[in-house]
ROVODREN-150536 format. One record per residue: x negated, y negated, z of N, C-alpha, C in turn; residue in three letters. Coordinates in Angstrom, 3 decimals. Example, Ala and Ser with C-alpha at 12.3 -4.5 7.8 and 13.67 -1.06 7.14 Angstrom:
2
KEDO        n.u        n.v        n.w       ca.u       ca.v       ca.w        c.u        c.v        c.w     r
KEDO    -13.190      5.690      7.800    -12.300      4.500      7.800    -13.200      3.300      7.800   ala
KEDO    -12.850      2.250      7.080    -13.670      1.060      7.140    -12.900     -0.030      7.870   ser
//
This chain:
151
KEDO        n.u        n.v        n.w       ca.u       ca.v       ca.w        c.u        c.v        c.w     r
KEDO    -15.244     17.545     74.380    -15.424     16.838     73.132    -16.588     17.477     72.390   met
KEDO    -16.445     17.583     71.035    -17.521     18.188     70.239    -18.143     17.132     69.343   ile
KEDO    -19.320     17.434     68.838    -20.017     16.493     67.965    -19.401     16.512     66.565   ser
KEDO    -19.740     15.506     65.775    -19.283     15.433     64.386    -19.796     16.642     63.619   val
KEDO    -21.056     17.013     63.812    -21.629     18.179     63.123    -20.861     19.455     63.462   asp
KEDO    -20.507     19.625     64.746    -19.739     20.809     65.137    -18.348     20.801     64.497   gln
KEDO    -17.720     19.633     64.455    -16.391     19.512     63.849    -16.450     19.847     62.361   ala
KEDO    -17.446     19.321     61.664    -17.602     19.619     60.237    -17.863     21.104     60.013   leu
KEDO    -18.652     21.718     60.879    -18.931     23.156     60.770    -17.636     23.963     60.909   his
KEDO    -16.803     23.613     61.878    -15.531     24.303     62.092    -14.624     24.122     60.875   ile
KEDO    -14.551     22.902     60.371    -13.703     22.633     59.201    -14.175     23.459     58.015   ile
KEDO    -15.467     23.443     57.746    -16.011     24.195     56.608    -15.810     25.707     56.768   asn
KEDO    -15.854     26.200     57.988    -15.670     27.620     58.255    -14.205     28.036     58.096   arg
KEDO    -13.290     27.172     58.538    -11.864     27.522     58.591    -11.067     27.175     57.331   glu
KEDO    -11.516     26.204     56.579    -10.751     25.748     55.421    -11.467     26.181     54.146   val
KEDO    -10.812     27.055     53.419    -11.380     27.528     52.155    -10.979     26.583     51.034   ala
KEDO    -11.835     26.426     50.042    -11.455     25.572     48.914    -10.262     26.170     48.176   pro
KEDO     -9.400     25.304     47.678     -8.199     25.736     46.965     -8.576     26.227     45.564   glu
KEDO     -7.829     27.163     45.077     -8.008     27.642     43.721     -7.331     26.675     42.769   thr
KEDO     -8.015     26.309     41.720     -7.433     25.424     40.718     -6.805     26.283     39.632   ile
KEDO     -5.551     25.975     39.320     -4.834     26.707     38.279     -4.247     25.707     37.285   val
KEDO     -4.148     26.145     36.039     -3.520     25.309     35.024     -2.079     25.743     34.874   lys
KEDO     -1.172     24.747     34.920      0.265     25.025     34.823      0.923     23.923     34.007   lys
KEDO      2.087     24.248     33.468      2.908     23.226     32.837      3.442     22.328     33.942   lys
KEDO      3.645     21.058     33.638      4.115     20.105     34.637      5.409     20.585     35.286   val
KEDO      6.320     21.154     34.515      7.601     21.606     35.063      7.441     22.760     36.047   val
KEDO      6.278     23.392     36.088      6.024     24.513     37.003      5.197     24.092     38.214   glu
KEDO      4.958     22.797     38.385      4.035     22.327     39.427      4.705     21.857     40.710   cys
KEDO      5.990     22.151     40.914      6.634     21.778     42.176      5.935     22.517     43.316   phe
KEDO      5.547     21.788     44.366      4.855     22.391     45.499      3.348     22.411     45.328   gly
KEDO      2.851     21.836     44.232      1.417     21.771     43.981      0.956     20.323     44.080   tyr
KEDO     -0.337     20.121     44.176     -0.927     18.784     44.138     -1.937     18.750     43.003   val
KEDO     -2.196     17.560     42.473     -3.136     17.434     41.370     -4.561     17.718     41.833   leu
KEDO     -5.304     18.398     40.985     -6.701     18.686     41.279     -7.631     17.716     40.557   ala
KEDO     -7.089     16.953     39.615     -7.892     15.965     38.891     -6.982     14.841     38.420   glu
KEDO     -7.579     13.758     37.953     -6.808     12.614     37.480     -5.987     12.972     36.247   asp
KEDO     -4.836     12.341     36.129     -4.015     12.451     34.928     -4.328     11.232     34.078   val
KEDO     -4.667     11.463     32.825     -5.040     10.387     31.924     -3.923     10.186     30.900   ile
KEDO     -3.457      8.945     30.772     -2.368      8.637     29.846     -2.875      8.556     28.408   ser
KEDO     -2.056      9.057     27.487     -2.386      8.982     26.065     -1.905      7.677     25.444   lys
KEDO     -1.064      6.938     26.173     -0.514      5.695     25.635     -0.548      4.600     26.691   ile
KEDO     -0.496      3.367     26.234     -0.291      2.247     27.141      1.168      2.250     27.558   asn
KEDO      1.427      1.874     28.803      2.794      1.781     29.281      2.974      0.467     30.013   met
KEDO      3.813     -0.425     29.580      4.586     -0.290     28.359      3.685     -0.432     27.123   pro
KEDO      4.126      0.132     25.992      3.323      0.072     24.777      3.503     -1.240     23.999   pro
KEDO      4.293     -2.152     24.547      4.543     -3.457     23.922      4.760     -4.462     25.035   phe
KEDO      4.720     -5.753     24.715      5.036     -6.786     25.707      6.516     -6.651     26.037   arg
KEDO      6.819     -6.538     27.316      8.162     -6.156     27.759      8.750     -7.215     28.682   gln
KEDO     10.041     -7.475     28.511     10.730     -8.422     29.374     11.005     -7.783     30.733   ser
KEDO     10.711     -8.522     31.793     11.005     -8.019     33.139     12.322     -8.589     33.667   ser
KEDO     13.014     -9.371     32.839     14.278    -10.001     33.233     15.220    -10.072     32.039   met
KEDO     16.498    -10.171     32.327     17.446    -10.573     31.289     17.279    -12.074     31.107   asp
KEDO     17.178    -12.509     29.868     17.013    -13.936     29.622     16.773    -14.241     28.162   gly
KEDO     15.934    -15.245     27.916     15.663    -15.703     26.559     14.157    -15.872     26.365   tyr
KEDO     13.639    -15.241     25.310     12.224    -15.361     24.967     12.058    -16.602     24.098   ala
KEDO     11.080    -17.441     24.466     10.833    -18.682     23.718      9.334    -18.939     23.609   ile
KEDO      8.993    -19.850     22.687      7.663    -20.459     22.653      7.819    -21.732     23.477   lys
KEDO      7.167    -21.790     24.611      7.320    -22.918     25.524      6.905    -24.224     24.840   leu
KEDO      7.743    -25.246     24.992      7.438    -26.560     24.425      7.978    -27.631     25.361   ser
KEDO      7.818    -28.879     24.973      8.309    -29.988     25.793      9.828    -30.099     25.715   ala
KEDO     10.423    -29.462     24.715     11.878    -29.524     24.523     12.608    -28.651     25.548   glu
KEDO     13.863    -28.973     25.788     14.701    -28.179     26.689     15.802    -27.442     25.948   asn
KEDO     15.961    -27.701     24.651     17.029    -27.087     23.876     16.430    -26.158     22.820   ser
KEDO     17.005    -24.933     22.734     16.513    -23.922     21.802     17.690    -23.273     21.096   tyr
KEDO     17.510    -22.979     19.793     18.534    -22.303     19.006     18.360    -20.798     19.161   lys
KEDO     19.439    -20.072     19.458     19.389    -18.613     19.587     19.384    -18.013     18.180   ile
KEDO     18.332    -17.225     17.868     18.183    -16.676     16.512     18.187    -15.154     16.478   val
KEDO     18.374    -14.506     17.617     18.383    -13.048     17.614     18.550    -12.480     19.000   gly
KEDO     18.440    -11.146     19.057     18.629    -10.431     20.305     17.698     -9.217     20.325   glu
KEDO     17.138     -8.910     21.490     16.274     -7.740     21.656     16.759     -6.938     22.855   ser
KEDO     17.222     -5.704     22.556     17.664     -4.794     23.614     16.610     -3.721     23.812   lys
KEDO     16.635     -3.056     24.960     15.701     -1.956     25.209     15.864     -0.926     24.096   ala
KEDO     14.759     -0.515     23.512     14.780      0.455     22.420     14.642     -0.171     21.051   gly
KEDO     14.954     -1.468     20.927     14.765     -2.143     19.642     13.278     -2.240     19.320   asn
KEDO     12.919     -2.045     18.062     11.512     -2.149     17.667     11.261     -3.261     16.663   thr
KEDO     12.319     -3.801     16.080     12.152     -4.911     15.146     12.521     -6.208     15.842   glu
KEDO     11.582     -7.140     15.824     11.788     -8.408     16.505     11.569     -9.553     15.516   ile
KEDO     12.460    -10.510     15.552     12.365    -11.686     14.686     11.198    -12.573     15.108   lys
KEDO     10.534    -13.156     14.127      9.457    -14.123     14.391     10.084    -15.417     14.906   lys
KEDO      9.523    -15.943     15.951     10.047    -17.179     16.547      9.378    -18.407     15.941   leu
KEDO     10.187    -19.381     15.618      9.701    -20.687     15.188      9.879    -21.654     16.357   glu
KEDO      9.402    -22.877     16.187      9.524    -23.890     17.238     11.001    -24.087     17.598   lys
KEDO     11.275    -24.155     18.880     12.601    -24.401     19.444     13.627    -23.333     19.072   asn
KEDO     13.154    -22.080     18.966     14.045    -20.951     18.759     13.943    -20.019     19.959   gln
KEDO     15.019    -19.285     20.200     15.070    -18.352     21.329     15.658    -17.025     20.866   ala
KEDO     15.181    -15.937     21.497     15.743    -14.614     21.266     16.273    -14.114     22.605   val
KEDO     17.521    -13.701     22.618     18.112    -13.116     23.830     17.413    -11.786     24.078   arg
KEDO     16.861    -11.583     25.277     16.185    -10.327     25.607     16.783     -9.754     26.889   val
KEDO     16.746     -8.439     26.962     17.256     -7.742     28.136     16.091     -7.076     28.856   phe
KEDO     16.250     -6.786     30.122     15.204     -6.156     30.916     14.725     -4.881     30.223   thr
KEDO     13.408     -4.774     30.057     12.811     -3.603     29.422     12.677     -3.708     27.917   gly
KEDO     13.233     -4.771     27.336     13.189     -4.933     25.882     11.862     -5.537     25.429   ala
KEDO     11.571     -5.328     24.135     10.379     -5.891     23.521     10.519     -7.409     23.411   met
KEDO      9.431     -8.108     23.762      9.395     -9.561     23.657      8.724     -9.918     22.328   val
KEDO      9.302    -10.860     21.567      8.662    -11.252     20.312      7.205    -11.675     20.518   pro
KEDO      6.372    -11.323     19.544      4.937    -11.613     19.619      4.663    -13.108     19.816   lys
KEDO      5.486    -13.953     19.211      5.270    -15.402     19.274      5.744    -16.036     20.575   asp
KEDO      6.535    -15.308     21.352      7.063    -15.864     22.603      5.987    -15.860     23.676   ala
KEDO      5.991    -16.892     24.500      5.028    -16.919     25.597      5.688    -16.994     26.963   asp
KEDO      7.030    -16.847     26.993      7.753    -16.830     28.258      9.157    -16.265     28.035   val
KEDO      9.696    -15.638     29.084     11.110    -15.257     29.096     11.761    -16.082     30.206   val
KEDO     12.712    -16.913     29.795     13.437    -17.746     30.750     14.593    -16.913     31.299   val
KEDO     14.675    -16.801     32.616     15.764    -16.045     33.242     17.113    -16.616     32.814   met
KEDO     18.079    -15.739     32.599     19.402    -16.206     32.172     20.040    -17.132     33.202   gln
KEDO     19.659    -17.000     34.471     20.197    -17.873     35.520     19.650    -19.295     35.422   glu
KEDO     18.589    -19.475     34.631     17.945    -20.792     34.520     18.250    -21.484     33.204   his
KEDO     19.303    -21.040     32.527     19.693    -21.689     31.270     21.187    -21.993     31.298   ile
KEDO     21.588    -22.872     30.391     23.005    -23.122     30.137     23.196    -22.855     28.649   arg
KEDO     24.123    -21.965     28.338     24.382    -21.604     26.946     25.552    -22.426     26.428   lys
KEDO     25.360    -23.026     25.259     26.416    -23.794     24.611     26.422    -23.405     23.141   gln
KEDO     27.398    -22.588     22.776     27.462    -22.112     21.394     26.237    -21.266     21.080   gly
KEDO     25.541    -21.614     20.004     24.358    -20.874     19.594     23.066    -21.468     20.104   gly
KEDO     23.147    -22.270     21.166     21.949    -22.907     21.736     21.876    -22.652     23.238   his
KEDO     20.663    -22.765     23.764     20.479    -22.738     25.217     19.772    -24.015     25.638   ile
KEDO     20.065    -24.427     26.847     19.365    -25.556     27.458     18.679    -25.009     28.703   glu
KEDO     17.392    -25.282     28.838     16.637    -24.795     30.004     16.872    -25.737     31.177   ile
KEDO     17.343    -25.157     32.281     17.630    -25.932     33.483     16.443    -25.950     34.442   leu
KEDO     15.631    -24.892     34.414     14.448    -24.802     35.274     13.284    -24.340     34.406   lys
KEDO     12.301    -25.204     34.234     11.169    -24.940     33.340     10.317    -23.783     33.884   lys
KEDO     10.100    -22.755     33.062      9.269    -21.624     33.481      7.786    -21.913     33.258   pro
KEDO      6.941    -21.048     33.770      5.503    -21.154     33.521      5.114    -20.160     32.428   thr
KEDO      4.001    -20.416     31.781      3.546    -19.564     30.684      3.418    -18.106     31.130   gln
KEDO      3.860    -17.188     30.270      3.849    -15.733     30.469      4.789    -15.243     31.571   asn
KEDO      5.608    -16.118     32.105      6.543    -15.722     33.166      7.542    -14.695     32.628   glu
KEDO      7.780    -13.662     33.416      8.760    -12.607     33.128      8.406    -11.753     31.907   asn
KEDO      7.123    -11.701     31.559      6.657    -10.836     30.473      5.632     -9.862     31.044   ile
KEDO      5.934     -8.563     30.914      4.975     -7.541     31.323      4.000     -7.311     30.166   arg
KEDO      2.698     -7.432     30.414      1.728     -7.207     29.335      1.653     -5.729     28.940   pro
KEDO      1.161     -5.482     27.754      0.937     -4.106     27.278      0.024     -3.399     28.277   ile
KEDO      0.401     -2.198     28.684     -0.440     -1.379     29.549     -0.502     -1.784     31.005   gly
KEDO      0.374     -2.653     31.459      0.325     -3.108     32.857      0.610     -1.980     33.845   ile
KEDO      1.448     -1.012     33.467      1.761      0.101     34.358      0.771      1.246     34.211   gln
KEDO      0.341      1.479     32.986     -0.577      2.589     32.713     -1.390      2.257     31.471   gln
KEDO     -2.715      2.333     31.585     -3.605      2.065     30.455     -3.915      3.336     29.689   lys
KEDO     -3.942      3.207     28.381     -4.343      4.319     27.524     -5.832      4.573     27.757   lys
KEDO     -6.187      5.829     27.874     -7.589      6.142     28.077     -8.012      7.198     27.075   asp
KEDO     -8.012      8.446     27.487     -8.442      9.499     26.580     -7.384     10.576     26.481   lys
KEDO     -7.477     11.377     25.441     -6.548     12.481     25.234     -6.983     13.642     26.118   asp
KEDO     -6.147     14.040     27.056     -6.467     15.121     27.986     -5.238     15.988     28.154   asp
KEDO     -5.122     17.022     27.349     -3.924     17.866     27.367     -3.909     18.862     28.510   arg
KEDO     -5.057     19.193     29.055     -5.109     20.206     30.111     -4.968     19.556     31.474   asn
KEDO     -3.909     19.874     32.155     -3.675     19.382     33.509     -3.947     20.528     34.469   arg
KEDO     -4.575     20.247     35.585     -4.803     21.283     36.567     -4.127     20.902     37.863   thr
KEDO     -3.718     21.897     38.597     -3.118     21.650     39.903     -3.501     22.799     40.818   cys
KEDO     -3.290     22.607     42.091     -3.666     23.595     43.073     -2.511     23.816     44.022   thr
KEDO     -2.200     25.066     44.383     -1.078     25.299     45.297     -1.393     24.789     46.697   pro
KEDO     -0.413     24.198     47.344     -0.615     23.727     48.725     -0.626     24.909     49.672   arg
KEDO     -1.582     24.895     50.579     -1.599     25.879     51.660     -2.009     27.277     51.255   gly
KEDO     -2.447     27.484     50.035     -2.878     28.794     49.603     -4.403     28.807     49.523   ile
KEDO     -4.997     29.766     50.154     -6.455     29.871     50.128     -6.883     30.904     49.102   arg
KEDO     -8.053     30.681     48.517     -8.534     31.665     47.554     -9.485     32.646     48.219   ser
//
């Protein structure tokens, strides 16, 4: 058995630092990142539905009038008034006025209205802006280092 100091000496002697090279992302297969990647945008960049369902302003009522639809990729969203609902799909933008997305399995649809069968909690099924990735600084230069190559 060897001491920690001896082990560190052997490691430092045998392992050379990797050379850092700048490459396009598409050319980095077989490489590892040499520094953090910083996002230029929030992801998602808007409040996003995590379920298929209906976006509403939560109230004491159980009945809501359907006034629109939001699919993934849509950027225009109708303003919600009291007791109105917008049909939303997973990944779609949630109206700014909505404070919950009720899962489609928890409603009963009758004509142009929905009835909530299971009351949701505030902000349920809504992904906040930037929950996956926060916008930080603009950093166009990415560096990577080849695996197993010594300089």
